[in-house]
C-alpha positions, 0 to 999 in steps of 0.5 A: 260307487259299488261299495255304497250299499254295504253300509246300508245293508249292515245297518239294516241287519243290525237294526233288524236283529235288535228289534228281534231280540227286543221282541223276545224279552219276557212280558213284552208288548201288551203285558207292559214289561216285568213287574217282579219275580215269583221264583223262576216265573216272570210277573208282568205289569198287567198282573199275568205270568209270562210264558217265557222259559227263562228263569227270572231268579237266574236273570236277576241274580236272586240266589235265594231258593225258589219257594215251593209252589202250592197247587190248589183245587179251587180259585181261593188263594191262587193270585199271581205272585203268591206261589200258589196255583190252581189246577184246572179241569184238564190239568192246566196250572194257572194263577188269577190276575188282579183282574180275575182272568186266568194266567196259565203257566207254560209247561 
């Protein structure tokens, strides 16, 4: 009877580690999953960019070169997914989601 608790503990550990790994995927939760790549960045289904430090191109095996990023001074033309980003007044780099919200690129 003393060995009866070991399989239960093992199953709980496996389940907990699977949940922890699932929570660390790019675009998880409210972002709705990965839509596509924009070079090394993950574009999420809600139109924002993921804060993940992982490389989308490397994860999905894209061998083509990452397009150069354009940095603009105004909001015209910096929609997420166009490889163009705007620079905010305090130096933050962002793109605009389809709903018009700013999605900041992680440094």
